[in-house]
PAKEMAR-432651 format. One line per field, with one value per residue (C-alpha): residue in one letter; z, y, x. Coordinates in steps of 0.5 Angstrom, whole numbers, always signed. Last residue first. Layout:
! residues N
roza: c(A,...)
w: c(Z,...)
v: c(Y,...)
u: c(X,...)
***
This chain:
! residues 667
roza: c(K,K,P,D,P,I,T,L,A,P,N,G,A,F,F,N,H,P,M,L,T,F,G,F,W,H,T,P,M,V,P,W,D,E,M,A,T,I,H,H,F,G,V,T,Y,W,A,V,I,D,R,N,A,I,P,R,D,R,A,T,W,T,G,L,T,D,K,G,D,S,M,V,A,Y,R,G,G,A,Y,R,E,A,A,D,Y,P,T,V,F,L,Q,Y,D,I,Y,P,N,R,R,V,P,P,D,D,P,A,L,L,P,Y,V,Y,S,G,E,P,M,L,M,Y,G,P,H,H,G,L,A,S,E,V,N,D,N,A,F,H,Y,L,A,P,S,G,P,E,I,R,T,R,A,S,L,E,R,E,P,M,D,H,T,V,T,Y,L,S,R,R,P,S,D,K,P,L,A,Q,Q,V,L,R,E,R,M,F,D,N,A,T,G,D,I,D,L,D,L,R,F,N,F,Y,H,S,H,F,P,A,V,L,G,P,A,V,L,T,G,Y,R,T,D,A,A,A,T,A,D,K,M,S,Q,S,A,V,G,K,V,S,D,V,G,T,A,G,V,A,V,R,I,S,G,D,Q,H,F,V,Y,D,I,L,Y,D,Y,N,G,V,A,S,A,S,R,V,V,L,E,S,A,P,R,G,A,T,P,T,V,K,G,D,N,Q,A,F,I,E,F,H,R,W,A,P,D,G,I,A,R,E,F,V,C,I,A,D,P,I,E,I,P,E,G,D,D,Q,P,M,S,V,A,V,F,R,A,Y,S,P,C,D,I,G,K,R,L,P,S,L,T,N,G,F,G,Y,E,A,S,D,M,Y,T,R,F,Y,W,G,K,D,P,D,M,Y,P,V,F,V,E,S,L,H,M,Q,Y,A,V,S,R,W,R,T,G,D,R,A,E,V,M,S,L,V,L,G,P,R,K,D,A,R,L,H,F,R,W,M,D,W,V,F,R,G,D,E,I,A,I,N,D,G,G,P,Q,A,L,S,A,A,K,T,E,P,R,L,A,A,R,K,A,V,E,A,E,E,Y,G,W,A,E,G,S,V,P,V,V,G,T,D,T,V,D,L,V,K,G,A,K,L,D,V,T,A,F,L,G,E,I,P,R,A,W,Y,H,S,G,V,P,K,G,V,C,P,V,K,I,L,R,R,G,Q,E,E,S,T,G,F,N,G,A,T,L,P,L,C,F,A,Q,D,P,T,F,G,R,K,A,L,G,E,V,M,R,Q,D,A,L,A,L,S,T,A,G,M,I,E,E,L,L,L,A,P,E,G,T,V,A,Q,W,A,T,V,R,G,A,S,L,D,V,T,A,E,H,V,T,G,T,E,S,V,V,A,I,A,R,R,P,L,A,T,G,P,R,W,A,I,V,A,A,K,A,P,E,E,L,D,V,A,H,F,R,A,K,P,G,L,K,G,D,A,K,L,L,E,K,V,Q,H,I,E,A,A,T,L,A,D,L,P,H,T,P,R,A,D,Q,A,A,S,A,F,P,P,L,F,L,L,V,A,V,V,G,R,I,W,I,T,S,N,M)
w: c(-283,-284,-278,-273,-269,-262,-257,-254,-252,-246,-244,-239,-232,-232,-225,-223,-223,-229,-230,-229,-233,-230,-234,-237,-245,-246,-253,-256,-253,-257,-258,-255,-250,-254,-251,-245,-238,-232,-231,-225,-228,-226,-223,-217,-216,-211,-210,-207,-203,-202,-197,-195,-191,-191,-184,-183,-181,-180,-182,-189,-190,-188,-193,-199,-198,-194,-189,-193,-193,-199,-204,-209,-207,-206,-206,-204,-207,-208,-211,-211,-204,-203,-206,-200,-202,-196,-198,-201,-202,-207,-210,-203,-201,-207,-203,-198,-204,-200,-195,-201,-203,-196,-195,-188,-192,-195,-203,-207,-209,-212,-218,-221,-226,-231,-231,-225,-225,-221,-221,-221,-218,-218,-211,-213,-212,-218,-221,-219,-211,-210,-203,-203,-208,-211,-211,-211,-213,-214,-211,-212,-207,-210,-214,-209,-210,-203,-201,-195,-194,-186,-186,-189,-185,-186,-190,-194,-193,-197,-199,-205,-206,-209,-211,-207,-207,-211,-212,-205,-200,-197,-195,-199,-199,-200,-203,-203,-208,-204,-204,-203,-202,-203,-201,-204,-203,-208,-213,-219,-218,-216,-217,-216,-218,-217,-221,-219,-223,-220,-226,-223,-225,-227,-229,-238,-239,-244,-246,-252,-252,-248,-242,-238,-230,-223,-222,-230,-229,-224,-228,-234,-232,-234,-241,-244,-243,-248,-248,-241,-239,-236,-239,-235,-240,-239,-244,-250,-251,-250,-243,-245,-240,-239,-236,-239,-238,-238,-240,-246,-251,-249,-246,-247,-243,-245,-242,-246,-243,-247,-243,-244,-241,-239,-246,-243,-250,-249,-251,-250,-254,-256,-257,-263,-262,-268,-266,-266,-268,-272,-278,-279,-284,-287,-289,-286,-279,-276,-269,-265,-265,-264,-266,-261,-261,-257,-258,-263,-265,-271,-267,-270,-268,-264,-263,-258,-259,-254,-255,-262,-261,-255,-253,-249,-244,-241,-233,-234,-233,-238,-237,-241,-247,-249,-257,-259,-265,-266,-270,-278,-278,-273,-267,-265,-271,-277,-275,-270,-263,-260,-253,-247,-242,-239,-238,-235,-229,-228,-220,-219,-226,-225,-218,-220,-216,-219,-212,-212,-219,-220,-213,-215,-211,-218,-218,-221,-217,-222,-218,-222,-218,-219,-226,-227,-226,-224,-222,-223,-226,-227,-230,-236,-237,-245,-245,-240,-242,-238,-235,-233,-230,-230,-234,-233,-238,-236,-228,-226,-231,-232,-239,-240,-242,-239,-240,-244,-246,-249,-257,-256,-252,-251,-246,-246,-246,-252,-256,-261,-262,-268,-273,-280,-286,-289,-283,-283,-279,-283,-286,-290,-295,-294,-296,-294,-288,-287,-287,-280,-278,-283,-285,-277,-278,-285,-281,-275,-269,-268,-264,-265,-263,-259,-252,-247,-243,-236,-232,-225,-219,-221,-217,-217,-211,-209,-215,-215,-216,-207,-209,-215,-211,-215,-215,-221,-224,-226,-226,-234,-239,-242,-250,-252,-249,-255,-261,-267,-270,-267,-261,-256,-251,-244,-237,-230,-227,-220,-217,-210,-207,-201,-194,-191,-196,-193,-186,-190,-190,-196,-201,-208,-213,-219,-225,-229,-236,-239,-247,-248,-254,-252,-245,-248,-247,-248,-241,-237,-240,-239,-231,-232,-234,-229,-223,-227,-226,-232,-235,-229,-228,-235,-234,-228,-232,-236,-232,-227,-233,-234,-228,-223,-219,-213,-206,-199,-194,-199,-196,-198,-203,-203,-206,-213,-217,-223,-221,-226,-225,-218,-217,-212,-210,-207,-206,-205,-203,-206,-209,-213,-213,-215,-216,-219,-218,-221,-221,-226,-224,-230,-229,-231,-239,-238,-232,-225,-220,-220,-221,-214,-210,-213,-210,-216,-218,-218,-225,-225,-226,-224,-222,-225,-224,-221,-221,-223,-218,-218,-212,-213,-214,-221,-223,-220,-224,-231,-229,-227,-233,-238,-236,-236,-245,-246,-243,-236,-237,-238,-231,-231,-237,-243,-244,-248,-254,-255,-255,-258,-254,-256,-261,-260,-258,-255,-247,-243,-243,-249,-254,-249,-246,-253,-256,-249,-249,-256,-253,-248,-252,-257,-263)
v: c(-107,-104,-99,-105,-102,-99,-105,-105,-99,-100,-104,-110,-110,-102,-98,-101,-95,-90,-84,-77,-72,-66,-60,-56,-52,-47,-44,-39,-32,-25,-20,-23,-29,-32,-27,-31,-29,-34,-37,-40,-46,-48,-54,-54,-58,-58,-64,-66,-71,-74,-79,-86,-81,-74,-72,-64,-61,-55,-52,-54,-49,-43,-45,-46,-39,-33,-31,-29,-21,-20,-14,-18,-24,-24,-31,-35,-36,-43,-42,-46,-48,-47,-53,-56,-64,-66,-63,-66,-61,-62,-58,-56,-49,-46,-46,-40,-35,-29,-31,-31,-25,-21,-25,-29,-35,-33,-34,-39,-43,-50,-52,-58,-60,-67,-68,-70,-77,-76,-84,-86,-92,-98,-102,-108,-116,-119,-118,-111,-109,-103,-99,-98,-93,-89,-83,-85,-80,-84,-83,-82,-78,-75,-71,-68,-67,-63,-67,-64,-71,-70,-64,-65,-73,-79,-80,-86,-88,-94,-96,-99,-103,-102,-106,-107,-111,-117,-123,-125,-128,-121,-119,-115,-108,-104,-96,-94,-92,-89,-90,-83,-86,-81,-84,-84,-84,-80,-86,-90,-86,-79,-73,-66,-63,-56,-53,-49,-46,-43,-38,-35,-28,-26,-19,-18,-12,-8,-2,-6,-12,-18,-17,-21,-20,-18,-16,-15,-6,-8,-12,-8,-1,-1,-3,-9,-14,-9,-3,-1,+4,+1,+0,-7,-11,-16,-22,-22,-28,-36,-40,-46,-50,-58,-62,-70,-75,-82,-88,-91,-88,-81,-74,-68,-62,-55,-49,-44,-37,-31,-27,-18,-17,-24,-27,-33,-38,-44,-52,-59,-63,-71,-76,-81,-87,-92,-98,-105,-112,-111,-116,-123,-124,-129,-134,-140,-137,-130,-131,-131,-123,-122,-114,-110,-104,-99,-93,-93,-85,-80,-76,-78,-71,-70,-63,-58,-51,-46,-38,-39,-32,-28,-26,-20,-21,-14,-14,-6,-9,-14,-21,-27,-31,-36,-38,-46,-48,-56,-56,-57,-52,-54,-50,-44,-42,-46,-43,-38,-38,-32,-30,-31,-25,-25,-34,-33,-27,-20,-21,-27,-31,-27,-27,-22,-21,-14,-10,-11,-7,+0,+1,-4,-10,-14,-21,-21,-26,-29,-33,-37,-40,-45,-47,-53,-60,-63,-70,-73,-80,-84,-90,-91,-98,-101,-104,-99,-92,-86,-81,-73,-71,-64,-60,-52,-47,-41,-39,-33,-32,-39,-43,-50,-56,-63,-69,-77,-81,-88,-86,-78,-76,-68,-67,-63,-69,-73,-68,-73,-72,-77,-72,-71,-75,-70,-70,-66,-65,-60,-61,-56,-55,-50,-42,-40,-37,-29,-25,-21,-14,-11,-19,-18,-13,-15,-22,-19,-18,-11,-9,-2,+1,+7,+5,+10,+13,+13,+18,+17,+15,+18,+16,+19,+19,+18,+20,+19,+16,+15,+7,+7,+9,+10,+10,+13,+10,+14,+10,+7,+10,+2,+2,-5,-7,-5,-9,-9,-3,+4,+3,+8,+9,+5,+8,+5,+5,+2,+0,+1,-1,+2,+1,+0,+0,+7,+2,-2,-9,-11,-13,-13,-7,-9,-7,+0,+0,+7,+9,+15,+19,+24,+25,+28,+25,+27,+24,+30,+31,+24,+27,+33,+30,+25,+30,+34,+28,+28,+21,+19,+20,+17,+10,+10,+11,+5,+0,+1,+1,-6,-8,-12,-17,-17,-14,-17,-14,-17,-14,-19,-20,-28,-30,-26,-28,-32,-38,-41,-36,-36,-30,-30,-24,-22,-14,-9,-2,+3,+7,+1,-6,-13,-20,-25,-31,-35,-41,-45,-52,-56,-61,-67,-68,-72,-74,-71,-76,-74,-66,-67,-70,-65,-59,-55,-50,-42,-41,-34,-27,-23,-16,-13,-5,-2,+6,+8,+4,-4,-7,-5,-12,-10,-9,-15,-19,-15,-16,-23,-24,-21,-26,-32,-29,-30,-36,-39,-44,-50,-55,-57,-59,-57,-50,-46,-43,-37,-30,-26,-24,-16,-15,-16,-11,-16,-17,-16,-14,-13,-11,-7,-4,-1,+1,+5,+8,+11,+14,+17,+19,+23,+21)
u: c(-414,-408,-410,-410,-416,-415,-416,-409,-410,-413,-407,-410,-415,-416,-414,-409,-406,-408,-403,-404,-399,-396,-393,-389,-387,-384,-386,-380,-381,-382,-377,-373,-373,-367,-363,-363,-368,-367,-376,-375,-380,-387,-391,-397,-402,-407,-410,-418,-421,-428,-426,-423,-417,-417,-417,-418,-411,-414,-407,-410,-414,-410,-405,-410,-411,-416,-412,-406,-406,-410,-408,-413,-414,-421,-424,-416,-410,-411,-418,-424,-425,-433,-434,-430,-427,-422,-415,-409,-402,-397,-391,-391,-388,-392,-398,-396,-398,-400,-395,-391,-393,-390,-383,-384,-383,-376,-377,-373,-379,-377,-380,-379,-378,-377,-384,-388,-393,-399,-402,-408,-412,-416,-415,-412,-415,-413,-421,-421,-423,-427,-426,-419,-421,-414,-410,-403,-396,-391,-385,-377,-373,-367,-371,-375,-382,-385,-391,-396,-400,-398,-402,-408,-410,-409,-402,-402,-394,-392,-385,-383,-377,-369,-365,-357,-350,-354,-349,-353,-348,-347,-355,-358,-358,-365,-365,-372,-377,-384,-390,-394,-401,-408,-415,-421,-429,-432,-433,-429,-423,-426,-420,-422,-416,-414,-408,-403,-398,-392,-387,-381,-377,-371,-371,-370,-365,-366,-361,-358,-361,-363,-359,-361,-363,-362,-355,-355,-355,-350,-345,-346,-345,-338,-340,-337,-344,-346,-352,-352,-355,-362,-369,-373,-375,-383,-381,-386,-391,-390,-392,-395,-398,-399,-403,-403,-409,-407,-412,-407,-411,-409,-412,-409,-412,-407,-406,-403,-400,-399,-395,-394,-400,-405,-406,-410,-410,-414,-414,-417,-412,-415,-409,-408,-402,-402,-402,-397,-395,-388,-389,-387,-380,-379,-373,-376,-376,-378,-383,-376,-376,-383,-383,-388,-391,-395,-399,-394,-392,-393,-397,-404,-408,-414,-418,-421,-421,-422,-423,-425,-429,-430,-437,-439,-444,-448,-445,-442,-436,-437,-438,-435,-439,-435,-433,-431,-427,-427,-420,-419,-414,-410,-409,-405,-402,-406,-412,-412,-415,-418,-415,-418,-417,-423,-423,-415,-416,-414,-413,-414,-411,-405,-402,-397,-391,-389,-388,-381,-380,-380,-377,-372,-372,-371,-373,-380,-385,-391,-397,-402,-408,-413,-413,-418,-420,-427,-430,-424,-423,-430,-431,-437,-437,-438,-430,-428,-430,-426,-429,-428,-435,-431,-426,-426,-421,-421,-419,-422,-428,-430,-429,-434,-432,-436,-432,-432,-427,-425,-425,-428,-434,-435,-441,-447,-451,-447,-443,-438,-431,-428,-426,-428,-425,-420,-417,-410,-403,-399,-392,-392,-386,-380,-380,-372,-370,-372,-366,-365,-366,-371,-373,-377,-380,-384,-385,-389,-384,-382,-376,-377,-371,-371,-369,-371,-364,-365,-367,-368,-371,-378,-383,-390,-396,-403,-406,-413,-420,-421,-422,-418,-412,-406,-399,-395,-389,-382,-375,-375,-379,-380,-379,-379,-386,-391,-388,-393,-390,-388,-389,-392,-386,-387,-390,-390,-398,-398,-405,-407,-414,-415,-417,-410,-405,-401,-401,-396,-396,-393,-400,-399,-398,-402,-400,-403,-400,-397,-397,-392,-393,-399,-397,-391,-385,-376,-375,-375,-382,-384,-382,-386,-392,-392,-391,-397,-402,-407,-402,-403,-410,-412,-408,-412,-418,-416,-414,-420,-425,-422,-425,-419,-421,-424,-422,-423,-429,-435,-443,-448,-454,-457,-464,-465,-470,-471,-474,-469,-464,-464,-458,-453,-450,-443,-443,-437,-437,-432,-438,-441,-438,-441,-439,-444,-446,-450,-456,-459,-463,-463,-469,-470,-468,-462,-460,-457,-454,-447,-450,-454,-448,-443,-448,-450,-445,-445,-445,-440,-442,-435,-433,-439,-440,-445,-445,-452,-454,-455,-459,-466,-469,-470,-463,-461,-465,-464,-456,-456,-461,-455,-451,-456,-458,-450,-450,-447,-442,-445,-445,-452,-452,-456,-455,-459,-456,-453,-456,-451,-446,-443,-438,-431,-426,-421,-423,-416,-409,-406,-413,-417,-411,-409,-416,-418,-410,-411,-418,-414,-408,-412,-410)
***
């Protein structure tokens, strides 16, 4: 098969959009925050073309909804006017423009030049691959390793920004290769020590780096059942343990929002963050109360810990550089989601500005988790030899899920709504470890100590380098309204007087930062605290102010990188797990609006340096979760799903336990 054609299909499947059919003309929007429909994405292109803004080589890096002003969305009611505007990022012959298009009026309202570098195009990925494999230096390097260009699959990788003069004015990408797979696994045969550096603007290979030949693994390492069966005995078939809902679900869609149990919210997907939840409200009796205006992924930073020439630059900003929306992969019934789940297709723009539909990109389902929402067995109510039944209610939850396949990694994003008024936000990391070819076949080899200094030998000739995952979420919490406060409530040990039977206990101290810099928080296990967002303008019958707590879950991801490390300058938010800023509609992504080869001047860190006031204002929380991935043999050839996240827990928001009103199933 022609190498270029083969690569085109593989890259489309592995990295960006699966080869789906063009999007159908989908339904009209019904809510101001609905994602752009396929028809609207097409309309953006046609309006720009009619306005003379598009040349023959114009390419679209993004076409997103421009959200109406927050106050206007909150005030909007069904049946009233539905304003629709879009923002498109368009490049042509090295220049980039950002366009604002009024879809309701059918006209282009703004067209301004952009100095930053937008997200990668699929066309650029394929073009860089073709350029690299056509370069004589690359051909010779492959030949030294026993490969022809037709036997190699090359995956261009973002190059980062390291402040060198060679990077100035360029749009760089690095192009290493692997041997073409002979089965399901595309990552098992890295052609180590050889990669090209390509300038996407100039459309040429600047350099080919060859640090020496390393033997290429010959094992296919496929993960499909028939391939696994050749290497190991499969488990005996077992009786199925499955989720089922034969009577149908309890999910409704009203006025453009999902409604379930005590919750309602708006849902869409954007090209960069993927899932976006908006207007999250909890029902308290007959009243709907605001919890959050919007929640979505803000940035993903994955730096690898190998200083090798072919690895040091691998410091990916996955959502900014590649996108979590356009890498959404179809969810499979019975594996990714229960078979009874509701599945939602999304439309995304292609490089040429035309829409494409990703089927089953989001699933929404409820599940009984087999745990009690609450229970109590009253031991003192037992008499006359009779046992009083245990009081309690079964717990159910609603899950909103997506899975983005960013190269070798698959990231699941879950928003889980509980009947006690809490919301869990979780990330599941799975897929395939990125591996480095080495000489060592065993830890007993003389080369093993050097080969595994920065990673783990997971298979003969393959080391999985250590790396870290930082996921930053933007949480526009609006607890009973937009004017909120942030408080740290620290648990502090207190000594008691000598005449007390107790020697110590703990008490809670309250710290309410009034400005951004003092609100930055490092989550330290040795200094337990509650991270409290509340509306001090509202009082309950007992005089409490309604609030929600941000509850960390177990593991904390401390940065182990120097502040002057260039990748950290682009992601300075990792030094603190929690930031609080005043609401600014333009501040959506912690890594900045244009993060490809960015220099760190437009980030959450630089915004916060202004030290704006945050007391009794519309504020936004930015929370980072993740883990340091110390790789292991169990990660190979495909990784078990590793979950991490946090929970938003009501704190004096309700007058009592919301789960008390769950019906008793025995009735």
